[in-house]
C-alpha positions, 0 to 999 in steps of 0.5 A: 159635089166634092169627092170624099176624102181620099185617105181617111184615118182608117186607111191611114192606120191600115197603111201605117201598119204595112209601113211598120213591118220589121223588114222595112228599114228605109221604105217605112212610115218615116219615109212617108211622113218625110214626103208628106211634110214636103208635100205640105211645104210645096202644096201651092205648086200641086195641081191636086194635093189630095191625089198626091197625098194618096200617091205618097201613102200608097207608093211603097205600100207593097215592098219586097226587096226581092220583087220587081213589081212592087210599084205596079202592085202598090198602084193596084192596091191604091186603085182597089182601096180608093174605088168609090172615093175618086173618079176613074180619071183620078184613080188612073192619075194616082196609079200613074204617079205610083207606077212612075216611082219604079223608074223615076222617069216622067210618064207620058201624060196629056194632062199638064197638071198630072204631069207636074204633080208626078214630077213633084212626087218623084222629086219628093221621093228622091229628096233624101239623095240631097239630104245632109251627108249624115242623113244620106249615109243613114239612108244608104245603110237602111237600104242595104239592110233591106237588101240584106239577102244580097251578097256584098259583091253583088250589092256593090255592083248593083247599087253602083249601077243605080247611082251611076244612072242617076248621076248620068242624068242631066238633072236628078230632079225634075222640078226647078224648086227641087233642083235649086234645093237638092241637086248639088248636094245629091250629086256630092252624096251620090259621088261619095257613095259611088267611090265607097262602093267601088273602093 
């Protein structure tokens, strides 16, 4: 028997409300819609498109810029909300994808399909890094607003460290499709942002 729809309209409106909270300037519904659009575009590459869609909807469901466990809490929420709609294996897979967004490193998964889907999910989450400069700059400003409570010197140091970590990787993106499309511009954007932060 086919499994029930993972994300139905009721769940979409419940999650949409969370993503429209006033303190979300980047991690909001527009971010989710941008990722869903990319998932649609790359659907043919996905092993379990519905599980990826569910992971997209839930991956920033819990978002508090002062907290360190947003991804773990978002994964827990996904498992609770989707119990009865998916097998325990599928729930674990969705949770693993969400948890991977904490570090943007690939988790150790035996299932190749799950690993490939996680790689694509992480790349979709970071696609903004390879956006046109004006869109990337708007993203940077929005993230800064989410961390409005952090004083400027601390923000500059912390953000610069994050950007350096990405730039130090052999590849920012895990999949060839995203490297081909976004890697070069992402490196330009991050380099430019880093100069501004350190300037």
